[in-house]
FIMARDO-461026 format. One line per 8 residues: number of its first residue (from 1); for each residue z, y, x of N, C-alpha, C, CB. Coordinates in steps of 0.2 Angstrom, whole numbers, plus 5000, padded with zeros to 4 digits. Each point is the difference from the previous one (the first is absolute). Glycine has a CB too. Layout:
FIMARDO-461026
NUM) Z/Y/X/Z/Y/X/Z/Y/X/Z/Y/X  ...
end
This chain:
FIMARDO-461026
1) 4943/4977/4893/4999/5008/5003/4993/5000/5005/5016/5003/5001  4981/5002/4995/4995/5003/5005/5000/5004/5004/4995/4997/4994  5002/5003/5014/4999/5006/5004/4999/5005/4996/4995/4995/5008  5007/5012/4993/4997/5006/4998/4995/5003/5003/5009/5002/4997  4985/4998/5000/4994/5004/5002/5002/5006/5003/4994/4994/4992  5011/5011/5005/5001/5005/5001/5004/5001/5007/4999/5002/4987  5005/4994/5014/5003/5000/5006/4996/4999/5005/5010/4996/4995  4986/4997/5004/4996/4999/5005/4996/5003/5002/5002/4992/4998
9) 4995/5013/4998/4994/5004/5002/5003/5006/5003/4994/4996/4991  5012/5007/5009/5004/5003/5003/5000/4998/5007/5007/5002/4990  4997/4992/5011/4999/4998/5008/4993/5000/5002/5010/4994/5000  4983/5004/4998/4996/4998/5002/4996/5008/5001/5001/4986/4995  5001/5019/5001/4998/5006/5000/5001/5005/5007/5002/4996/4989  5006/5001/5012/5002/5003/5008/4997/4995/5006/5011/5005/4996  4990/4989/5002/4997/4997/5008/4994/5001/5000/5005/4991/5001  4988/5010/4995/4993/5003/5001/5001/5006/5003/4995/4994/4991
17) 5010/5010/5009/4999/5007/5003/4997/5008/4996/4999/4991/5009  4999/5007/4984/4998/5002/4995/5003/5005/4999/4997/4991/4997  5011/5010/5004/5002/5004/4998/5008/5003/5003/4990/4997/4992  5013/5005/5008/5008/5001/5000/5004/5000/4994/4997/5007/5010  5000/4991/4985/5003/5000/4994/5000/4993/4998/4996/5012/4997  5010/4984/5000/4999/4992/4995/5004/5001/4994/4999/4992/5010  4998/5004/4986/5003/4998/4995/5007/4996/5000/4988/4999/4998  5016/5004/4999/5008/4996/4998/4996/4995/4995/5011/5010/5002
25) 4996/4983/4997/4998/4996/4995/5000/5002/4992/5004/4993/5010  4997/5014/4989/4999/5004/4993/4994/5003/5000/5012/5003/4999  4983/4997/5006/4994/5003/5001/5000/5008/4999/4996/4989/4995  5012/5014/5009/4999/5007/5001/4997/4999/5008/5010/5005/4989  4987/5004/5011/4999/4998/5008/5005/5006/5002/4984/4994/5001  5016/5002/5006/5006/5001/5005/4996/5002/5005/5009/4992/4996  4995/5013/5009/4998/5003/5007/5002/4993/5004/5002/5014/4998  4996/4985/5006/5003/4994/5004/5004/5004/5005/4990/4989/4999
33) 5015/5009/5002/5006/5002/5005/5000/4998/5007/5008/5000/4990  4993/5005/5013/5000/5000/5008/5002/4994/5002/5001/5012/5002  4995/4985/5004/5006/4994/5004/5000/5000/5005/5000/4994/4995  5002/5014/5008/5000/5003/5007/5007/4997/5003/4993/5011/4997  5013/4988/4997/5006/4996/5003/5000/4995/5000/5005/5007/4998  4991/4989/4998/5000/4994/4997/4996/4994/5004/5003/5007/4990  4993/4993/5013/4995/4998/5004/4997/5004/5008/4998/4995/4988  5000/5000/5015/4997/5003/5006/4993/4998/5002/5012/5001/5005
41) 4983/5002/4997/4995/4998/5004/4999/4994/5005/4999/5011/4998  5005/4991/5006/5003/4997/5006/5006/5000/5002/4992/5002/5003  5011/4993/5000/5007/4999/5002/5001/4998/5008/5002/4997/4986  5005/5004/5015/5002/4998/5006/5005/4994/4999/4998/5011/5004  5002/4984/5001/5005/4994/4997/5005/5000/5005/4992/4992/4994  5013/5006/5004/5008/4998/5002/5000/4995/4999/5006/5007/4998  4997/4987/5007/5002/4994/5000/5007/4999/4998/4992/4999/5008  5010/4997/4986/5008/5001/4999/5003/4992/5001/4998/5011/4991
49) 5007/4989/5010/5004/4995/5003/5003/4996/4995/5002/5007/5008  4993/4992/4986/5003/4997/4995/4994/4999/4994/5012/5005/5003  4986/4989/4992/4996/4999/4996/5000/5005/4994/4999/4989/5005  4999/5016/4995/5002/5004/4994/4998/4998/4994/5000/5009/5006  5003/4994/4989/5001/4998/4992/4998/5006/4997/5010/4991/5000  4993/5016/5003/5000/5004/4994/5001/5007/5005/5006/4992/4988  4992/5014/5009/5001/5005/5003/5000/5008/4995/4994/4991/5010  5013/5012/4992/5000/5005/4993/4999/5007/5005/5010/4993/4990
57) 4991/5011/5007/4996/5008/5001/5004/5003/5006/4995/5003/4986  5009/4993/5016/5003/5003/5005/4999/4997/5006/5008/5003/4994  4988/4993/5007/4997/4996/5006/5005/4993/5002/4994/5013/5005  5011/4986/4989/5003/4995/5002/4997/4994/4998/5008/5007/5001  4992/4987/5004/4997/4994/4998/5005/4994/4999/4989/5003/5006  5011/4994/4989/5004/4994/5000/4994/4994/5001/5012/5006/4991  4992/4987/5011/4996/4995/5002/5005/4995/5002/4989/5006/5003  5007/4988/5002/5004/4993/5003/4998/5001/5006/5000/4992/4990
65) 5006/5007/5016/4999/4998/5005/4996/4994/5002/5009/5005/5000  4989/4993/5007/5001/4993/5002/5006/4996/4999/4994/5005/5007  5011/4997/4993/5006/4997/4999/5002/4997/4993/5003/5007/5009  4991/4996/4986/5001/4998/4994/5009/5003/4995/4991/4988/5006  5007/5018/4996/5007/5005/4997/4995/5008/4997/5012/4994/5013  4991/5007/4981/4998/5007/5000/5001/5005/5002/5000/4997/4994  4996/5007/5009/5001/5007/5003/4998/5006/4998/5000/4995/5007  5001/5012/4996/4998/5005/4998/4997/5003/5006/5007/4999/4991
73) 4989/5004/5010/4997/5003/5005/4998/5006/5000/4997/4991/5001  5005/5016/5004/4999/5007/4998/4996/5003/5008/5011/5001/4990  4984/5003/5010/5001/5002/5008/5004/5004/5002/4990/4999/5001  5015/5002/4996/5006/5004/5003/5002/4995/5001/5002/5009/4996  5003/4986/5002/5004/4996/5000/4998/4992/5002/5006/5008/4992  4988/4991/5009/4998/4994/5002/5001/4995/4994/5002/5003/5012  4998/4990/4992/5002/4996/4995/5008/4998/4998/4988/4996/5004  5015/5002/4990/5005/4997/4998/5001/4995/4995/5002/5009/5004
81) 5000/4985/4999/5001/4995/4995/5006/5001/4996/4995/4992/5006  5004/5005/4985/5003/5003/4997/5005/4993/4998/4991/5011/4999  5015/4992/5000/5006/4995/4998/4997/4994/4997/5009/5008/4999  4994/4985/5000/4996/4994/4998/5008/4999/4995/4988/4993/5012  5010/5005/4982/5007/4998/4995/5002/4993/5003/4995/5006/4985  5011/4993/5014/5005/4995/5002/4996/4992/4998/5013/5009/4996  4987/4985/5008/4997/4995/4998/4992/5001/4999/5012/4997/4996  4986/5007/5008/4992/5000/5000/4998/5000/5006/5000/5006/4991
89) 4995/4992/5011/4996/4999/5007/4995/5005/5001/5002/4987/5000  4995/5014/4997/4992/5004/5002/5000/5006/4994/4992/4989/5005  5004/5015/4995/4998/5005/4996/4993/5004/5002/5012/5001/4998  4986/5001/4996/4994/5005/5000/5001/5006/4996/4992/4990/5000  5006/5015/5004/5002/5009/4997/4993/4999/4995/5006/5009/5013  4994/4993/4982/4994/5000/4993/4998/5007/5000/5005/4990/4992  5001/5015/5006/4997/5007/4998/5006/5005/5003/4992/4996/4987  5004/5009/5011/5007/5007/5002/4996/5006/4996/5005/4997/5015
97) 5000/5006/4983/4997/5005/4995/5002/5008/5004/5003/4992/4987  4996/5013/5010/4998/5006/5004/5009/5003/5001/4985/5003/4993  5020/4995/5004/5006/5001/5001/5003/4993/5007/5000/5006/4985  4995/4993/5017/5003/4995/5005/5003/4993/4998/5003/5010/5006  4997/4989/4988/5004/4993/4997/4995/4995/5002/5008/5005/4989  4995/4990/5011/4995/4994/5004/5002/4993/4995/5001/5006/5014  4993/4992/4984/5001/4991/4997/4998/4995/5005/4997/5003/4988  5006/4992/5012/4997/4995/5004/5003/4994/4998/4998/5007/5010
105) 4999/4986/4990/5001/4993/4999/5003/4996/5005/4992/5001/4995  5015/4996/5003/5003/4995/5006/4998/4993/4998/5011/5009/5004  4988/4987/5002/5000/4991/4999/5005/4998/5003/4989/4998/5000  5014/4995/4999/5002/4997/5003/4998/4996/5005/5005/5003/4992  4998/4992/5010/4997/4996/5006/4993/4997/4998/5012/4996/5003  4989/5000/4992/4993/4998/4998/4996/5002/4995/5004/4993/5003  4998/5015/4996/4994/5003/4996/5001/4997/4992/4990/5001/5012  5013/4995/4986/5002/4998/4994/5003/5005/4995/5002/4989/5006
113) 5003/5015/4997/5003/5004/4997/4999/5009/5003/5008/4988/4998  4990/5017/4996/5000/5003/5004/5004/5008/4994/4988/4992/5009  5012/5014/4993/5004/5005/4997/4996/5007/5001/5010/4991/5002  4990/5014/4992/5000/5005/5002/5006/5005/5002/4991/4997/4994  5006/5007/5011/5005/5005/5001/4997/5006/5001/5007/4993/5005  4999/5013/4995/4998/5006/5003/5004/5003/5006/4996/5003/4989  5001/5002/5014/5005/5003/5006/5000/5008/4998/4998/4990/5011  5005/5012/4987/5001/5007/5001/5006/5006/5002/4992/4995/4993
121) 5006/5009/5013/5002/5002/5004/5006/4995/5004/4996/5011/4994  5000/4984/5007/5002/4995/5004/5004/4994/4999/5000/5009/5005  5001/4992/4988/5005/4995/4997/4995/4994/4996/5011/5010/4999  4991/4986/5002/4996/4994/4996/5005/4999/4994/4993/4993/5011  5002/5005/4985/5002/4997/4992/4996/4995/4996/5003/5011/4999  5000/4982/5001/4996/4996/4998/4999/5001/4991/5004/4993/5012  4991/5008/4987/4997/4999/4992/5002/4994/4996/4990/5006/5004  5012/4995/4990/5002/4996/4994/4993/4996/5000/5007/5009/4993
129) 4995/4984/5004/4994/4994/5000/5000/4996/5004/4994/5005/4996  5002/4989/5002/5000/4994/5005/4993/5000/5002/5009/4992/4995  4988/5004/5011/4996/5001/5003/4995/5006/4998/5001/4988/5003  5002/5019/4998/4997/5005/4999/4995/5002/5006/5010/5003/4992  4987/5001/5007/4994/5002/5004/4997/5009/4999/4996/4985/4999  5005/5019/5004/4998/5006/4999/4993/5002/5001/5011/5002/5003  4986/5002/4994/4993/5003/5003/4998/5006/5000/4997/4991/4998  5009/5015/4999/4998/5006/5002/5006/5004/4997/4986/4998/4999
137) 5014/5008/5001/5007/5004/4999/4997/5008/5000/5009/4990/5007  4992/5012/4987/5001/5007/4999/5003/5006/5003/5000/4994/4992  4999/5013/5007/5003/5004/5005/5008/5000/4996/4987/5009/5003  5013/4988/4992/5005/5001/4996/5006/4995/5001/4991/5005/4991  5006/4989/5012/5003/4995/5003/5000/4995/4995/5008/5006/5007  4987/4992/4988/4999/4996/4996/4996/4995/5004/5001/5008/4989  5001/4987/5011/4996/4992/5005/4997/4996/4994/5009/4997/5010  4986/5001/4990/4996/4994/4998/5000/4995/5004/4995/5006/4994
145) 5005/4988/5000/4997/4995/5005/5001/4992/4993/5005/5009/5016  4997/4986/4989/5003/4994/4995/5005/4997/5002/4990/4998/4997  5013/4999/4998/5006/4996/5001/5002/4995/4993/5005/5011/5008  4996/4983/4994/5004/4995/4998/5005/5001/4995/4997/4997/5010  5002/5004/4982/5005/5002/4995/5003/4994/4998/4994/5010/4996  5012/4990/5003/5003/4995/4996/4998/4996/4994/5007/5007/5005  4992/4987/4996/4997/4996/4995/4992/4998/5000/5010/5005/4992  4987/5001/5012/4994/4999/5001/4996/4996/5006/5003/5009/4993
153) 4991/4987/5006/4998/4996/5005/4996/5003/5006/4998/4993/4990  5000/5014/5009/4996/5004/5005/5003/5006/5000/4988/4995/4999  5010/5008/5006/5001/5006/5002/4995/5006/4997/5006/4995/5010  4998/5010/4987/4997/5005/4994/4999/5007/5004/5008/4994/4988  4988/5009/5009/5000/5007/5001/5006/5003/5000/4990/5000/4998  5013/5005/5006/5007/5004/4999/4998/5007/5004/5011/4988/5000  4995/5016/4997/5001/5006/5005/5006/4999/5000/4993/5008/4998  5010/4996/5006/5008/5002/5002/4999/5008/5002/5003/4986/5007
161) 5004/5017/4989/5001/5005/5000/5007/5001/5001/4991/5002/4994  5011/5002/5010/5008/5000/5001/5003/4992/5001/5000/5013/4991  4996/4983/5013/5003/4994/5001/5000/4996/4993/5006/5004/5010  4993/5001/4984/5000/4995/4995/4991/4995/4998/5013/5009/4995  4987/4986/5004/4994/4996/4999/4996/4999/4993/5007/4994/5009  4988/5008/4990/4997/5000/4994/4995/4996/4998/5002/5009/5001  4996/4986/4996/4994/4997/4998/4994/5004/4998/5007/4991/4997  4987/5007/5003/4996/5005/4998/4996/4997/4995/5000/5006/5010
169) 5001/4987/4988/4996/4998/4994/4998/4993/5002/4997/5012/4997  4998/4985/5000/4994/4994/5001/5005/4994/4998/4991/5004/5011  5004/4990/4988/5002/4995/4999/5003/4994/5005/4995/5005/4992  4999/4996/5013/5000/4994/5005/5000/5002/5007/4993/4993/4991  5009/5012/5013/5002/5003/5005/4994/5004/5003/5010/4993/5001  4991/5010/5005/4996/5006/5003/5005/5004/5005/4993/5001/4989  5004/5004/5012/5002/5005/5006/4999/5007/4998/4996/4991/5009  5009/5014/4991/4998/5007/5001/4998/5002/5006/5007/5003/4993
177) 4987/4999/5010/4998/5003/5005/5000/5004/5002/4996/4996/4999  5003/5012/4997/5001/5006/5003/5003/5003/4993/4990/5000/5010  5012/5008/4994/5005/5004/4995/4998/5007/5002/5011/4991/4999  4987/5012/4996/4998/5009/5002/5006/5003/4998/4986/5001/4997  5013/5005/5003/5007/5006/5001/5000/5002/4993/5000/5005/5012  4995/4993/4982/5001/5001/4994/5003/4994/4997/4990/5007/5001  5010/4988/5001/5004/4995/4996/4996/4993/5000/5004/5010/4992  4989/4992/5007/4995/4994/5001/5002/4995/5002/4994/5007/5001
185) 5005/4986/4998/4999/4995/5004/4996/4995/5000/5009/5002/5000  4988/4995/5006/4992/4996/4997/5003/4995/5005/4988/5008/4996  5010/4987/5001/5000/4993/5004/4996/4994/4997/5011/5003/5001  4992/4990/4999/4995/4994/4999/5005/4997/4995/4994/4998/5013  5002/4999/4981/5004/4995/4996/4996/4994/4997/5007/5010/4998  4998/4985/5001/4996/4993/4999/5000/4999/4992/5004/4993/5012  4993/5004/4985/4999/4998/4992/5002/4992/5001/4990/5009/4994  5010/4989/5000/5004/4993/4999/4995/4995/5005/5006/5002/4986
193) 4988/4998/5013/4995/4998/5004/5001/4999/5008/4995/5005/4990  5008/5000/5012/4998/5001/5009/4997/5006/5000/4998/4986/5004  4998/5016/4993/4996/5004/5001/5003/5008/5002/4994/4992/4992  5003/5012/5014/5005/5007/5001/4996/5003/5000/5008/4999/5006  4994/5008/4992/4996/5006/4998/5005/5006/5000/4992/4993/4993  5003/5013/5010/5004/5005/5002/5003/5003/4994/4992/5002/5010  5013/5001/4990/5006/5005/4996/5000/5006/5002/5007/4992/4998  4995/5013/4997/5003/5008/5002/5006/5000/4994/4986/5008/5005
201) 5020/4994/4997/5004/5001/4996/5004/5007/4999/5000/4990/5003  5001/5012/4993/5006/5006/5001/5005/5000/4994/4991/5009/5005  5012/4995/4995/5006/5001/4996/4999/4999/4993/5004/5007/5009  4992/4999/4989/4997/5000/4993/4996/4994/4997/5000/5011/5004  4995/4987/5001/4994/4996/4996/5002/4992/5004/4990/5012/4998  5015/4986/5005/5002/4994/5001/4994/4998/5006/5008/4998/4986  4992/4994/5013/4994/4998/5005/4994/4998/4994/5008/4994/5011  4985/5007/4994/4995/4999/4998/4996/4997/5004/5003/5007/4994
209) 4992/4989/5005/4996/4998/5005/4994/5003/5000/5004/4991/4999  4992/5011/5008/4997/5005/5001/4993/4998/5004/5011/5008/4999  4988/4986/5001/4995/4995/5005/4993/4999/4994/5012/4991/5009  4982/5009/4994/4995/4999/4997/5001/4993/4996/4993/5007/5009  5006/4993/4984/5001/4994/4996/4997/4995/5004/5000/5006/4989  5004/4987/5008/4996/4992/5002/5000/5001/5008/4992/4998/4990  5013/5006/5014/4999/5000/5006/5006/5000/5003/4991/5003/4999  5011/4993/5008/5007/5000/5004/4998/5006/5002/5005/4989/5004
217) 5000/5016/4997/5000/5004/5003/5008/5002/5003/4989/5003/4993  5011/5002/5012/5006/5003/5003/5001/5006/5003/5001/4990/5001  5005/5012/4997/5000/5009/5001/5003/4998/5008/5003/5008/4986  4993/4998/5017/5001/5002/5006/5003/5006/5005/4994/4993/4997  5005/5013/4998/5002/5006/5002/5002/5004/4994/4994/4998/5009  5010/5006/4992/5001/5007/4993/5002/5004/5004/5005/4995/4989  4992/5013/5007/5003/5006/5003/5002/5005/4994/4991/5000/5012  5012/5005/4991/5003/5003/4995/4994/5003/4994/5009/5002/5010
225) 4987/4998/4991/4995/5002/4993/5000/4994/4996/4992/5009/5006  5011/4986/4996/4999/4995/4995/4994/4995/5002/5004/5008/4991  4990/4994/5014/4994/4995/5002/5004/4992/5003/4990/5011/5003  5008/4986/4994/5001/4992/5004/4993/4997/5003/5009/4996/4991  4993/5002/5013/4994/4996/5005/5002/4993/4998/4999/5008/5011  4996/4987/4986/5001/4995/4998/4994/4995/5003/5007/5006/4992  4993/4988/5009/4995/4996/5000/4999/4995/4998/5001/5003/5006  4994/4993/4992/4997/4997/4996/4993/4995/5003/5004/5010/4992
233) 4999/4986/5013/4995/4998/5006/4993/4998/4997/5010/4994/5007  4986/5008/4995/5000/5003/5008/4999/5009/4997/4992/4987/5008  5009/5016/4986/5000/5006/4998/5006/5005/5002/4993/4995/4992  5008/5009/5009/5005/5006/5001/4999/5005/4993/5000/4999/5015  5005/5003/4983/4999/5004/4995/5006/5007/5001/4994/4989/4991  5005/5016/5005/5005/5005/5000/5000/5001/4993/4997/5006/5010  5011/4994/4987/5001/5001/4994/5003/5007/4998/5002/4987/5001  4998/5014/4995/5003/5008/4998/4999/5000/4993/4998/5006/5012
241) 5006/4997/4984/5001/5002/4992/4996/4995/4996/5001/5012/5003  5000/4982/4998/4997/4995/4995/4993/4998/5004/5006/5005/4987  4992/4998/5016/4992/4997/5003/4999/4997/5006/4996/5009/4994  5001/4987/5008/4997/4996/5006/4995/5004/5004/5002/4989/4995  4997/5012/5011/4994/5001/5002/4999/4996/5008/5000/5012/4992  4996/4985/5010/4999/4996/5005/4997/5005/5005/4999/4990/4994  5005/5008/5012/4998/5004/5007/4995/4995/5004/5011/5008/5000  4983/4996/5002/4996/4997/5005/5005/4999/5007/4990/5006/4995
249) 5011/4990/5008/5004/5001/5007/4995/4995/5004/5013/5003/4996  4988/4991/5008/4996/4999/5006/4995/4997/4995/5009/4999/5011  4984/5003/4991/4993/4997/4996/5000/4992/5003/4993/5011/4999  5011/4987/5005/4996/4993/5004/5007/4996/4999/4989/5005/5011  5015/4998/4991/5008/4993/5000/5005/5001/4995/5000/5000/5012  5004/4997/4987/5005/5002/4994/5003/5005/5003/5002/4988/4993  5001/5017/5004/5007/5004/5002/5007/4998/4996/4992/5009/5002  5012/4994/5002/5007/4999/4999/5004/5005/5000/4999/4992/5003
257) 5000/5014/4991/5005/5006/4999/5007/4997/5002/4993/5007/4991  5012/4998/5012/5006/4999/5002/5004/5005/4997/4996/4994/5009  5002/5013/4991/5003/5006/5000/4996/5006/4996/5006/4995/5013  4997/5010/4984/4997/5004/4998/5004/5007/5000/4993/4991/4994  5007/5014/5009/5003/5006/5000/4998/5004/4994/5000/5000/5013  5005/5008/4986/4998/5004/4993/4993/5003/5002/5012/5005/4997  4985/4994/5007/4994/5003/4999/4994/4995/4998/5004/5010/5007  4997/4985/4990/4996/4994/5000/4998/4997/5005/4997/5005/4993
265) 5005/4996/5013/4997/4997/5007/5001/4992/5000/5002/5012/5008  4995/4983/4994/5001/4994/4998/4999/4997/5009/4996/5000/4985  5009/4998/5015/4999/4995/5007/5002/4993/5000/5002/5008/5007  4994/4986/4997/5003/4994/5000/4995/4998/5006/5004/4998/4986  4992/4995/5012/4997/4996/5007/4995/4997/4995/5010/4998/5010  4984/4999/4993/4994/4998/4996/4998/4994/5007/4994/5012/4991  5003/4984/5006/4996/4995/5005/4999/4995/4996/5005/5002/5011  4991/4991/4994/4998/4995/4997/5005/4995/5000/4989/5003/5003
273) 5017/4997/5000/5005/4997/5001/5007/5003/5005/4991/4991/4997  5014/5007/5001/5007/5004/5003/4998/5001/5007/5009/4994/4992  4988/5002/5012/5002/5002/5007/4994/5003/5002/5008/4991/5002  4987/5010/4994/4995/5005/5002/4999/5009/4996/4993/4986/5003  5014/5013/4993/5000/5007/4995/5001/5006/5005/5007/4994/4989  4991/5013/5008/5000/5005/5003/5004/5006/4996/4990/4996/5006  5014/5008/4996/5002/5007/4996/4996/5002/4995/5004/5004/5009  4996/4998/4985/4997/5006/4998/5003/5005/4997/4993/4993/4998
281) 5002/5012/4999/5004/5005/4997/4994/5002/4994/5008/5005/5013  4996/4996/4982/4994/5003/4994/5004/5008/4998/4995/4985/4994  5000/5019/5005/5002/5007/4996/4991/5002/4996/5013/5005/5012  4991/4999/4983/4994/5002/4995/4994/5003/5004/5009/5002/4991  4992/5002/5015/4997/5004/5002/4995/4998/5005/5010/5006/4998  4991/4988/5006/4998/4997/5007/4998/4993/4996/5009/5007/5011  4993/4992/4983/5000/4991/4998/5002/4996/5006/4990/5002/4992  5009/4992/5008/5003/4994/5005/4998/5000/5007/5001/4994/4991
289) 5004/5005/5014/4997/5000/5006/5005/4996/5005/4995/5012/4998  5004/4986/5007/5003/4995/5005/5005/5005/5003/4989/4992/5003  5016/5007/4998/5005/5006/5005/4997/5000/5005/5010/4999/4998  4989/4996/5006/4997/4998/5006/4995/5004/5002/5002/4991/4998  4996/5013/4998/4993/5005/5001/5004/5006/5001/4990/4994/4993  5017/5008/5007/5003/5004/4999/5005/5002/5006/4998/4998/4989  5001/4999/5015/5005/4999/5007/4994/5000/5006/5011/4992/4994  4994/5009/5011/4995/5000/5006/4998/4994/5001/5005/5008/5006
297) 4987/4993/4996/4997/4993/5003/5002/4994/5006/4992/5007/4997  5012/4999/5007/5002/4996/5007/5009/5001/4998/4988/5004/5010  5016/4994/4985/5007/5001/4998/5001/4993/5002/5000/5010/4990  4998/4984/5009/5002/4994/5001/5001/4996/4994/5005/5004/5011  4995/5000/4985/5003/4997/4993/4995/4997/4994/5010/5008/5003  4990/4987/4995/4997/4999/4992/5005/4999/4995/4991/4993/5005  5009/5012/4992/5004/5000/4994/5000/4995/4995/4998/5011/5002  5005/4985/4996/4999/4993/4996/5003/5001/4992/5002/4992/5011
305) 5003/5012/4989/5003/5000/4993/5003/5007/4999/5001/4988/5000  4999/5017/4996/5004/5006/4997/5004/4999/4995/4992/5006/5003  5015/4993/4997/5004/4999/4996/5002/5006/4997/5003/4992/5005  4996/5014/4996/5004/5004/4998/4998/5007/5002/5008/4990/4999  4991/5015/4996/4998/5006/5003/5006/5006/4995/4984/4995/5002  5018/5011/5002/5003/5004/4996/4997/5005/4998/5007/4996/5005  4996/5008/4991/4996/5007/4998/4998/5004/5004/5004/5000/4993  4997/5000/5015/4996/5006/5004/4996/4995/5005/5009/5010/4999
313) 4989/4984/4997/4994/4996/5002/4999/4996/5007/4996/5007/4993  5013/4993/5008/5001/4995/5007/5000/4993/5000/5006/5008/5002  4994/4988/4999/4996/4991/4998/5004/4997/5005/4986/5002/4997  5017/4992/5001/5003/4996/5004/4997/4994/4998/5011/5007/5004  4989/4987/5000/4997/4995/5000/5000/4996/5007/4995/5004/4990  5000/4988/5009/5002/4998/5006/4993/4998/5001/5012/4997/4999  4987/5002/5007/4993/4998/5005/5001/4995/5008/4996/5013/4995  4997/4986/5007/5001/4999/5007/4999/5005/5004/4998/4991/4998
321) 5007/5008/5008/5000/5007/5004/4999/4996/5008/5010/5008/4992  4984/4993/5011/4999/4998/5006/5001/4993/5002/5002/5010/5002  4996/4986/4993/5000/4992/4998/5006/4999/4998/4993/4996/5009  5012/5006/4989/5007/5000/4997/5000/5001/4993/5005/5004/5011  4994/4990/4986/5002/5001/4993/5005/5000/4996/4992/4998/5002  5008/5006/4992/5004/5000/4995/5006/5007/5003/4998/4985/4997  4998/5021/5007/5004/5004/5002/5000/5006/4994/4997/4997/5014  5009/5004/4984/5000/5006/4996/4999/5008/5003/5008/4991/4995
329) 4987/5012/5000/4996/5008/5001/5003/5004/4995/4989/4996/5004  5010/5010/4999/5003/5007/4995/4993/5003/5002/5016/5002/5002  4981/5000/4993/4993/5006/5000/5002/5006/4998/4992/4993/4998  5008/5011/5007/5000/5008/4998/4996/5004/4999/5006/5000/5004  4991/5004/4992/4994/5004/4998/4999/5004/5006/5000/5000/4986  4994/5000/5018/4998/5007/5003/4999/5005/4996/4996/4995/5008  5007/5010/4992/4997/5006/4996/4999/5006/5003/5005/4997/4992
end
């Protein structure tokens, strides 16, 4: 599969500032949608009492506390740890949808057993399947992840809908990482030789690989337009409509995207190695930039990783705050 020159030209056209128009993957000329609601130029920082994984459009944040418990944080109610499934000792909060439904994963004392669960209106429910792990939840409550299926030696990509588990296909293992609100699912799948590649699944087309040919690839993020952010180290691509376009992110260091909103704004981290990473944001109109340049210089923060961005441009992640490492943050755009 070759990168689409039309889609790549559309991105570079906007990044160059030549126009407020871009080409979509079909070659049609489209007006650039306003990103007033979706991204900010400057942000104020709020410290969070958990390591955040995901934020929804209501500014509800799910993540994990220092006690290794899945938790929910809101500005109004503060921090609330989530119930723990019976027989498990710790948990992580993974994702929250715009209805406030939460998915998490629980671990036994030795971390040898893990189990996917949901919390809806404060009520915990364990999802079916063994050695299961969730990664995303749609607004309709569909959950995607991985689970060990009967008679299979490795966990497979699965979805859960109304507590019913469905295998998504593939011969040899993998995981479903993202689900959008039109039923598309993206993730990673292994072949018989142990090579992994990004995939996209929907009910009409089934599962198909979407990474660059002859390369290992991994699906990172998926939005409601069906755009997939994927990595084939050291490159980062956007996939749409059967075409791949390479993104120009950090010019010097490896970039690790982690999330994308419905305005196609991408956040993540970049740097020479994990302990030296810094949080980044990418958007069509301004391209790649270090998020540390968009907060007050005397804030005391070094933003290290951005993990999620909602459709209002609010971002969560973690960083160093006045010498304390791994402190959760919430960035709210100043408008």
